[in-house]
C-alpha positions in Angstrom: -1.8 -0.4 23.2 -0.9 1.1 19.8 -1.0 5.3 20.2 -4.5 6.4 18.4 -4.3 9.1 16.0 -5.3 12.9 17.0 -8.5 13.4 15.9 -10.7 16.4 16.1 -13.8 14.5 17.8 -12.6 13.3 20.7 -13.4 9.6 19.6 -11.3 7.1 21.9 -10.6 3.5 21.4 -13.6 1.3 19.7 -14.0 -2.4 20.5 -16.6 -4.7 18.5 -18.5 -4.5 21.0 -19.5 -0.4 20.9 -18.1 0.3 16.5 -22.1 0.1 15.9 -23.3 3.2 18.3 -20.2 5.5 17.2 -20.9 8.3 14.5 -22.4 6.6 11.1 -19.6 8.5 9.3 -16.7 7.0 11.1 -18.1 3.7 10.9 -18.6 3.9 7.3 -14.8 5.2 6.7 -13.5 2.6 8.9 -15.8 0.1 7.0 -14.7 1.3 3.7 -11.3 0.7 4.6 -11.7 -2.4 5.4 -13.5 -3.5 2.5 -10.8 -2.5 0.1 -8.2 -4.4 1.8 -10.9 -7.3 1.6 -11.1 -7.4 -1.6 -7.7 -5.9 -2.9 -5.6 -8.6 -0.9 -7.3 -11.3 -2.4 -6.6 -9.5 -6.3 -2.8 -9.0 -5.2 -2.1 -12.2 -4.1 -3.8 -14.0 -7.2 -1.3 -10.7 -9.5 1.7 -12.0 -7.3 1.5 -15.6 -7.8 2.5 -15.3 -11.2 5.8 -14.2 -10.5 6.5 -17.5 -8.5 8.0 -18.9 -11.6 9.4 -16.4 -12.4 12.0 -16.0 -9.9 15.8 -16.8 -10.8 16.4 -19.4 -8.1 15.0 -21.8 -5.6 15.7 -19.7 -2.5 13.9 -16.9 -4.6 11.2 -18.7 -5.1 10.5 -19.6 -2.0 10.7 -16.0 -1.1 7.5 -15.1 -3.1 5.6 -18.2 -2.9 5.9 -17.0 0.9 5.2 -13.4 0.4 2.2 -14.8 -1.7 1.1 -17.0 1.0 1.2 -13.7 3.3 -1.1 -11.4 0.7 -3.8 -14.1 1.1 -3.8 -14.1 5.0 -4.1 -10.8 4.4 -7.3 -10.9 2.8 -8.4 -13.7 5.4 -7.2 -11.1 8.1 -9.7 -8.1 6.7 -12.2 -10.2 6.2 -12.5 -11.4 9.7 -12.9 -8.3 10.9 -16.1 -7.9 9.3 -17.6 -11.1 10.4 -16.5 -10.3 13.9 -18.8 -7.5 13.6 -21.5 -10.1 12.5 -21.3 -8.5 8.6 -21.5 -11.2 6.5 -17.5 -10.1 4.2 -19.0 -10.8 0.7 -22.3 -8.7 1.4 -20.3 -5.8 2.4 -17.6 -6.0 -0.2 -19.7 -7.2 -3.5 -19.2 -3.3 -5.2 -15.7 -2.4 -3.9 -13.2 -2.7 -6.4 -9.1 -3.6 -5.6 -6.9 -0.8 -5.2 -6.2 0.1 -8.9 -2.2 0.0 -8.4 -3.0 -3.8 -9.4 -4.4 -2.6 -12.7 -1.0 -1.9 -13.7 0.8 -5.4 -15.4 3.7 -7.2 -13.8 5.8 -8.5 -16.7 9.0 -9.3 -15.3 10.5 -10.2 -12.4 12.3 -6.9 -12.5 9.1 -5.7 -12.3 7.8 -7.5 -9.7 11.4 -6.8 -7.5 10.6 -2.9 -7.9 6.8 -2.9 -7.4 7.8 -4.7 -4.0 10.4 -1.9 -2.9 8.5 1.1 -4.4 4.9 0.0 -4.4 4.4 -2.3 -1.1 6.6 0.5 0.5 4.1 3.0 -0.4 1.6 0.7 1.0 3.5 0.5 4.3 3.3 4.4 4.6 -0.3 3.6 4.6 -0.2 1.5 7.3 1.8 3.6 9.6 -1.1 6.0 9.5 -3.8 2.9 10.3 -2.1 1.4 13.4 -3.3 4.5 15.3 -7.1 3.9 14.1 -9.4 4.6 16.8 -11.0 0.8 16.3 -9.1 -1.4 18.2 -9.2 -5.2 16.2 -8.4 -3.3 12.9 -5.2 -1.7 14.4 -3.9 -4.6 15.6 -4.8 -6.2 12.2 -2.6 -3.8 10.4 0.0 -3.8 12.8 0.3 -7.1 11.7 0.4 -6.4 7.9 2.8 -3.5 8.3 4.8 -6.3 9.7 4.4 -8.5 7.0 4.9 -5.3 4.5 8.1 -5.1 5.3 9.3 -8.5 4.8 7.4 -7.6 1.3 10.0 -4.5 0.7 13.1 -6.2 1.9 12.2 -9.1 -0.6 12.4 -6.4 -3.3 15.1 -4.4 -2.6 17.0 -8.0 -2.2 15.9 -8.9 -5.5 16.8 -5.3 -7.5 20.5 -5.8 -5.8 20.4 -9.3 -7.2 19.5 -7.5 -11.1 22.3 -4.5 -10.3 25.3 -7.0 -11.1 24.7 -6.6 -14.6 24.2 -4.1 -17.1 21.2 -5.8 -18.5 19.7 -6.2 -14.8 20.5 -2.4 -14.1 18.6 -1.7 -17.4 15.5 -3.3 -16.1 15.4 -1.7 -12.9 15.8 1.8 -14.2 12.8 1.0 -16.5 10.7 -0.5 -13.7 11.3 2.5 -11.8 9.8 4.7 -14.5 7.0 2.2 -14.1 6.4 2.0 -10.6 7.2 4.8 -8.9 4.2 7.4 -10.4 2.1 3.8 -9.4 3.7 4.6 -5.7 3.5 8.3 -5.9 -0.6 7.8 -7.0 -1.4 5.5 -4.6 -1.6 8.2 -2.0 -4.5 9.6 -4.2 -5.4 13.1 -4.8 -4.8 16.0 -2.8 -7.8 17.9 -2.4 -9.4 14.9 -1.7 -12.2 16.0 0.7 -12.0 11.8 1.3 -8.5 12.2 3.2 -9.8 15.3 5.4 -12.0 13.4 6.9 -10.4 10.0 7.6 -8.1 13.0 9.3 -11.2 14.5 11.3 -11.8 10.7 12.6 -8.4 9.7 13.3 -8.1 7.0 10.2 -5.2 9.1 8.8 -2.8 12.1 10.6 -1.4 14.0 7.3 -2.7 14.7 3.9 -1.9 13.0 1.0 0.3 15.4 -0.5 2.5 15.3 2.8 2.6 11.8 3.0 3.4 11.7 -1.1 6.5 13.5 -0.4 7.4 12.3 2.5 7.3 8.7 1.0 9.0 10.1 -2.8 11.7 11.3 -0.3 12.6 8.2 1.3 12.7 6.3 -2.2 14.6 9.1 -4.1 18.0 8.1 -1.5 17.9 4.8 -2.2 17.1 5.2 -6.2 19.8 8.0 -7.4 22.7 6.7 -4.7 22.4 2.5 -5.2 20.1 1.9 -7.7 21.7 4.8 -9.8 18.9 6.0 -11.2 18.3 10.2 -11.1 15.5 11.6 -9.3 14.1 15.3 -9.5 14.3 16.8 -6.1 10.8 16.4 -5.5 8.1 14.5 -5.7 6.5 17.6 -8.0 9.2 17.5 -10.0 9.0 14.6 -10.8 5.7 14.7 -11.7 5.8 17.5 -13.4 9.1 16.3 -15.4 8.2 12.9 -16.1 4.7 12.4 -16.3 4.2 16.3 -17.7 1.8 16.9 -14.8 -0.5 14.1 -14.9 -0.5 12.0 -11.9 -3.9 11.0 -12.6 -3.0 8.9 -15.6 -1.4 6.8 -13.2 -2.8 4.2 -10.3 -5.4 6.1 -7.7 -5.6 4.4 -4.2 -9.2 4.5 -4.1 -9.7 4.5 -0.5 -9.0 8.5 -0.8 
């Protein structure tokens, strides 16, 4: 069994049989995260599908197609969590929007590769918290999804490595970093989020949005500067101030809080 996140409630392992006997706030927050991923995984798969034909080689087309297939699989995986609770997934998600990370258009192959390397990596940082949720089926679903997200990040890293072989590719990568790094940073949500505090209260997350953002930034800054040759400020706050004029809210916000 995966280790649970520490929480302030003493709530232990939750199964489908006792899910609706839990505190209403916990069930509402847990269902909110599930519903967001039901909607967003399908929307993301639809978005990624267009990049299959952008891939420069048959090998990359196959890997991109596998990524799209897995994204549809994530939708089905989270949808089943609702169905196993005897809920109508269409009813639960009818007013739920997709993650706004997908509102920024993916226009080129370089865009897609940098998206996978940076924005999917940000998603993986979130899933590393979710795999310690008190709700057992959600933990399992998130661990399976996390394993596949690592593969998507790997595809992005390989695709960027190929692009860096030419001056034109290097320029495309540098441009895409400045497009997608703000989206990755914004995906962690508002630093003053009250929703995040409640997630931590119930063990659905174990760090603040600001803490997760800085951890993520330091990880990506290491390879963006050393391997990709794109200079970045020392901290996420400095990047937001210097490159975005302090306005991260102009970029995608992770709507789960």
